Legacy VTK file of the C-alpha trace (Angstrom):
# vtk DataFile Version 3.0
C-alpha trace
ASCII
DATASET POLYDATA
POINTS 390 float
19.292 -0.858 20.205
16.276 1.051 21.563
13.410 -1.266 22.543
9.795 -0.136 22.661
6.454 -1.741 23.256
5.025 0.680 20.718
7.052 2.231 17.907
5.697 4.925 15.601
7.410 5.803 12.335
6.312 9.298 11.340
6.053 12.493 13.344
2.960 14.100 11.851
-0.526 14.549 13.267
-1.345 10.841 12.894
1.723 9.852 14.875
0.809 12.198 17.709
-2.831 11.045 17.672
-1.645 7.431 17.895
0.392 8.201 21.005
-2.729 9.685 22.569
-4.765 6.636 21.595
-2.162 4.348 23.170
-2.122 6.367 26.366
-5.898 6.108 26.714
-5.477 2.357 27.285
-1.855 1.936 28.329
-0.430 4.779 30.430
2.893 3.057 31.093
3.984 1.127 27.982
7.157 2.408 26.356
6.547 4.464 23.211
9.112 5.595 20.676
8.455 7.976 17.789
10.912 8.329 14.904
10.445 11.373 12.669
12.322 12.721 9.670
11.446 16.249 10.789
13.707 17.963 13.284
10.850 19.349 15.363
8.146 17.589 17.429
4.675 16.941 15.936
2.602 20.007 15.093
-0.727 20.920 13.521
-0.438 21.436 9.759
-3.584 23.499 8.920
-2.273 26.734 10.523
0.691 26.679 8.123
-1.571 27.830 5.293
-4.280 29.478 7.400
-3.980 30.970 10.893
-0.255 31.741 11.007
-0.662 34.141 8.081
-3.417 35.960 9.977
-1.335 36.568 13.087
-1.809 33.389 15.112
1.320 32.730 17.215
3.610 29.907 16.163
3.397 28.402 19.662
-0.159 27.265 18.954
0.880 24.715 16.330
2.713 22.418 18.767
0.875 19.269 19.860
3.086 18.714 22.940
3.659 15.056 22.205
6.714 15.072 24.451
4.431 15.477 27.481
2.889 12.026 26.870
5.828 9.949 28.050
7.213 9.219 24.584
10.831 9.095 23.391
11.210 11.348 20.328
13.900 10.518 17.779
13.895 13.573 15.520
15.719 14.145 12.258
15.826 10.384 11.634
14.591 8.650 8.483
13.714 4.966 8.796
15.097 3.047 5.833
14.692 -0.629 6.733
11.782 -2.574 8.245
12.650 -6.107 9.369
9.413 -7.887 10.232
11.097 -11.149 11.145
13.080 -9.531 13.964
10.485 -6.781 14.566
12.901 -3.910 14.225
13.585 -0.883 12.036
16.827 0.861 11.132
17.180 4.582 10.455
19.580 6.358 8.084
22.263 6.646 10.763
22.248 2.896 11.416
20.345 3.207 14.702
18.092 0.168 15.323
14.754 0.256 17.146
12.844 -2.888 18.122
9.091 -3.054 18.716
6.233 -5.210 19.861
3.715 -3.156 17.868
4.546 -0.791 14.998
2.635 2.088 13.399
3.558 3.338 9.937
2.457 6.975 9.774
4.825 7.824 6.953
2.633 10.375 5.180
3.562 11.556 1.709
6.044 13.520 -0.365
4.944 16.518 -2.479
4.692 15.875 -6.189
7.314 17.967 -7.919
8.051 19.585 -11.246
11.316 18.779 -13.040
12.457 22.398 -12.690
14.656 23.601 -9.818
13.964 26.356 -7.336
10.277 25.690 -6.623
9.125 25.582 -2.995
6.742 22.697 -2.284
4.542 23.667 0.629
3.918 20.970 3.246
6.037 21.294 6.402
6.754 23.860 9.088
10.134 24.415 7.470
8.360 25.200 4.177
6.163 27.736 5.967
9.171 29.418 7.560
10.991 29.566 4.226
7.987 31.086 2.477
7.388 33.554 5.288
10.999 34.721 4.983
10.622 35.026 1.222
7.426 37.033 1.711
9.295 39.454 3.958
11.969 39.980 1.318
9.994 39.806 -1.951
6.805 41.263 -3.394
5.872 39.061 -6.367
4.987 35.377 -6.168
3.864 32.676 -8.542
1.713 29.880 -7.108
1.360 26.710 -9.182
-1.757 24.626 -8.573
-5.364 25.656 -8.030
-6.276 22.931 -5.568
-6.385 22.792 -1.789
-2.878 24.101 -0.989
-2.465 26.418 -3.966
-5.716 28.286 -3.332
-4.961 28.676 0.385
-1.353 29.837 -0.096
-2.500 32.368 -2.676
-4.995 33.830 -0.204
-2.352 33.820 2.547
0.193 35.724 0.460
-2.409 38.286 -0.611
-3.398 38.686 3.044
0.146 39.838 3.877
0.146 42.274 0.959
2.009 40.334 -1.708
1.305 40.286 -5.432
0.379 36.788 -6.634
-0.010 35.086 -9.978
-1.904 31.800 -9.711
-1.621 29.260 -12.516
-3.073 25.760 -12.824
-4.031 23.106 -15.363
-7.781 23.118 -14.768
-10.365 25.546 -16.148
-11.068 27.059 -12.741
-9.863 27.215 -9.141
-10.735 23.961 -7.411
-11.778 22.479 -10.741
-11.220 18.902 -9.566
-13.649 19.347 -6.657
-16.245 21.967 -7.500
-18.985 22.269 -10.142
-17.856 24.218 -13.188
-19.876 27.332 -12.400
-18.491 27.591 -8.872
-14.956 26.934 -10.082
-15.174 29.680 -12.722
-16.708 32.038 -10.159
-13.630 31.510 -7.992
-11.398 32.652 -10.856
-13.173 36.010 -10.835
-13.378 36.055 -7.039
-9.595 35.736 -6.813
-9.107 38.360 -9.521
-11.260 40.789 -7.523
-8.702 40.419 -4.729
-5.819 41.332 -6.980
-4.677 37.846 -7.997
-3.627 37.319 -11.599
-5.360 34.029 -12.445
-3.956 32.024 -15.369
-6.039 28.853 -15.837
-5.239 25.959 -18.172
-1.515 26.667 -18.069
1.427 24.372 -17.409
4.951 25.337 -16.376
7.619 24.383 -18.942
10.652 26.100 -17.451
11.974 27.901 -14.383
15.095 30.083 -14.548
16.885 31.638 -11.591
19.041 34.741 -11.684
20.207 35.759 -8.235
17.119 35.851 -6.050
14.700 36.225 -8.946
12.695 33.677 -10.929
11.597 33.688 -14.536
8.871 31.121 -15.144
7.885 30.050 -18.659
4.354 28.799 -19.292
3.179 26.537 -22.084
1.254 29.429 -23.648
4.496 31.366 -24.141
3.757 33.684 -21.243
6.710 34.559 -18.974
6.137 35.392 -15.299
8.715 37.195 -13.171
8.621 36.402 -9.456
10.576 36.674 -6.226
9.351 33.228 -5.186
7.624 30.213 -6.738
5.382 27.938 -4.653
3.673 24.754 -5.801
0.826 22.722 -4.354
0.497 19.696 -6.630
-0.653 17.029 -4.189
1.451 14.299 -2.603
2.777 10.855 -3.382
2.208 8.440 -0.458
5.396 7.193 1.173
4.975 3.450 0.754
8.549 2.359 0.076
9.208 1.124 3.617
6.029 -0.965 3.674
6.534 -2.276 0.164
10.126 -3.343 0.786
8.921 -5.363 3.798
6.291 -7.140 1.713
3.274 -5.309 3.179
0.314 -4.597 0.851
0.539 -1.318 -1.064
-1.877 0.237 -3.566
-1.617 4.026 -3.822
-1.010 3.914 -0.076
-0.413 1.318 2.600
-3.447 -0.976 2.545
-5.036 -1.710 5.924
-7.918 -3.809 7.195
-10.850 -2.519 9.239
-8.679 -2.441 12.389
-5.911 -0.532 10.527
-3.550 -3.509 10.478
-1.192 -3.323 7.521
-0.928 -6.952 6.451
0.748 -8.087 9.693
-0.861 -8.652 13.126
1.576 -6.278 14.865
1.913 -3.598 12.175
-0.611 -0.781 11.732
-0.815 2.256 9.463
-2.596 5.613 9.625
-2.636 9.030 8.000
-2.106 10.546 4.565
-0.348 7.491 3.165
-2.919 4.901 4.268
-5.585 3.295 2.093
-8.617 2.085 4.050
-12.128 0.812 3.381
-15.023 3.089 4.274
-18.326 1.237 4.742
-20.514 4.298 4.060
-19.085 4.834 0.585
-18.357 1.142 0.080
-14.938 1.973 -1.306
-11.278 2.197 -0.395
-10.087 5.735 0.298
-6.874 7.583 0.956
-7.575 10.897 2.703
-4.996 13.672 3.115
-6.770 15.873 5.644
-6.657 16.745 9.334
-9.824 14.970 10.480
-8.664 11.639 9.093
-5.154 12.071 10.495
-6.484 12.646 13.993
-9.309 10.085 14.025
-7.405 7.335 12.244
-4.240 7.884 14.274
-6.169 7.670 17.537
-7.955 4.461 16.492
-4.683 2.902 15.355
-3.070 3.754 18.694
-5.947 2.269 20.659
-5.834 -0.897 18.580
-2.082 -1.164 19.085
-2.805 -1.085 22.819
-5.309 -3.925 22.602
-8.608 -2.476 21.449
-10.435 -4.087 18.562
-12.197 -1.056 17.097
-13.110 -0.930 13.428
-12.309 2.375 11.725
-15.637 3.347 10.156
-15.247 7.125 10.383
-15.947 9.113 7.204
-13.564 12.097 7.420
-14.485 15.644 6.499
-12.232 18.417 5.256
-12.408 22.186 5.124
-10.744 25.267 3.709
-10.782 29.064 3.833
-10.592 31.096 0.621
-10.420 34.773 1.587
-13.917 35.540 2.975
-15.400 32.264 1.763
-15.035 28.891 3.403
-16.374 25.383 3.198
-16.644 22.004 4.845
-17.062 18.836 2.804
-17.509 15.128 3.314
-17.414 12.170 0.975
-16.546 12.094 -2.723
-16.368 15.503 -4.406
-16.051 14.900 -8.131
-17.732 17.284 -10.600
-17.952 14.433 -13.116
-20.707 12.915 -10.942
-24.309 14.067 -11.088
-24.320 17.394 -9.257
-27.277 19.063 -7.527
-26.693 22.676 -6.477
-28.873 24.280 -3.806
-27.836 27.920 -3.403
-29.259 30.441 -0.976
-27.066 32.971 -2.765
-25.310 31.648 -5.886
-21.687 30.745 -5.161
-21.785 32.646 -1.864
-23.779 30.291 0.369
-25.346 26.929 -0.322
-25.051 23.150 -0.462
-23.824 21.031 -3.362
-24.678 17.309 -3.563
-22.716 14.794 -5.623
-24.647 11.680 -6.692
-24.053 8.378 -8.443
-26.910 6.027 -9.241
-29.356 7.963 -7.069
-27.138 7.776 -3.995
-25.396 10.785 -2.458
-21.629 10.286 -2.579
-20.463 13.685 -1.374
-21.686 16.959 0.122
-20.079 20.389 -0.164
-21.198 22.863 2.506
-20.256 26.205 0.973
-20.219 28.913 3.641
-22.631 26.653 5.547
-21.532 25.508 8.986
-22.483 22.919 11.559
-23.981 20.435 9.093
-21.210 17.851 8.685
-23.040 15.342 10.894
-26.250 15.718 8.891
-24.273 15.339 5.665
-22.736 12.096 6.921
-26.208 10.771 7.744
-27.362 11.628 4.230
-24.441 9.745 2.688
-25.393 6.679 4.734
-28.913 6.617 3.248
-29.370 4.191 0.332
-31.680 6.547 -1.550
-32.633 6.882 -4.276
-32.290 10.655 -4.171
-32.998 13.237 -6.845
-32.689 16.986 -7.239
-36.214 17.705 -6.054
-35.789 15.775 -2.833
-32.344 17.145 -2.063
-32.977 20.848 -2.468
-33.716 22.156 0.984
-32.701 18.865 2.619
-29.835 20.491 4.519
-30.097 24.040 5.895
-28.349 26.568 3.703
LINES 1 391
390 0 1 2 3 4 5 6 7 8 9 10 11 12 13 14 15 16 17 18 19 20 21 22 23 24 25 26 27 28 29 30 31 32 33 34 35 36 37 38 39 40 41 42 43 44 45 46 47 48 49 50 51 52 53 54 55 56 57 58 59 60 61 62 63 64 65 66 67 68 69 70 71 72 73 74 75 76 77 78 79 80 81 82 83 84 85 86 87 88 89 90 91 92 93 94 95 96 97 98 99 100 101 102 103 104 105 106 107 108 109 110 111 112 113 114 115 116 117 118 119 120 121 122 123 124 125 126 127 128 129 130 131 132 133 134 135 136 137 138 139 140 141 142 143 144 145 146 147 148 149 150 151 152 153 154 155 156 157 158 159 160 161 162 163 164 165 166 167 168 169 170 171 172 173 174 175 176 177 178 179 180 181 182 183 184 185 186 187 188 189 190 191 192 193 194 195 196 197 198 199 200 201 202 203 204 205 206 207 208 209 210 211 212 213 214 215 216 217 218 219 220 221 222 223 224 225 226 227 228 229 230 231 232 233 234 235 236 237 238 239 240 241 242 243 244 245 246 247 248 249 250 251 252 253 254 255 256 257 258 259 260 261 262 263 264 265 266 267 268 269 270 271 272 273 274 275 276 277 278 279 280 281 282 283 284 285 286 287 288 289 290 291 292 293 294 295 296 297 298 299 300 301 302 303 304 305 306 307 308 309 310 311 312 313 314 315 316 317 318 319 320 321 322 323 324 325 326 327 328 329 330 331 332 333 334 335 336 337 338 339 340 341 342 343 344 345 346 347 348 349 350 351 352 353 354 355 356 357 358 359 360 361 362 363 364 365 366 367 368 369 370 371 372 373 374 375 376 377 378 379 380 381 382 383 384 385 386 387 388 389
């Protein structure tokens, strides 16, 4: 049995950030990290961004091994025994702990058809990069965060891409309708075949080729099929141990997961944000880093409430954005464009209070957007236009 003062289950960005948080307060306590991946923790955003533009692979590594931590790679934890404060991995190896962090992340949502690559890990990136070297035609399923980025990445390396999704426009679950429909045309201008409001009903493989059948009757031939359909939080370990679960592992303000010595952080964690007055589960880099660090510090004895409101960002060819809060086009939307759909700020409101801000090709305003979300209001279109620099 391996014994640790601090044990982290999950080798993603949150797990690494937690190690760093621990080391800020406890430079000597033993730390173990158990990860299902066979490589040390790395940064995920370059997998769909910088690596496709020539950034070297070496830049993704977070160098967790330099922090005095024992890495147990290629191990999946299957049992959490709270009574004896130990976990058991799939090989039967047992690890005991004084404090535990569950940074178990999520699993990509999948279609019932075989042969589709679900893009999330470094291994997925390497598989897709190899496919892109061998093939010319690709089908990307999903017009959200991952699907839109992977489409742009494949076009950047000269591949032909068909993009299909259920919504009316690219990013339709985040952006106002006009902006979403503009992105359809914007992607088409860059050579992408955009097929909105389509679902996949069948995938056939013949050798190295794919034949994908859409609900409309359309058939798409491709050398590779990639899907970005969101994730399902990995809560089975927590649930089986009797910890609170509700579309994620539920934590208190100090990121404790229903037990004084068990914490949770990252994509699979549901936490309360005081600015929005609601429980959130956030699947983006800023939350992974900030929440992981706070969890690590609290494991090492700090009592710091996690009040951070995370932001997220993306690059779509020559356009890019940063956003904070709740982006839901079903809310009241106020659009403030310097140049329509090219540069501007979009505000999302409910009951006169700003719930989210989209900074479209506008940079350096995340802090000001957070301050705006903290204001009780009431706000209206007249008062918001021009509020943040465009």
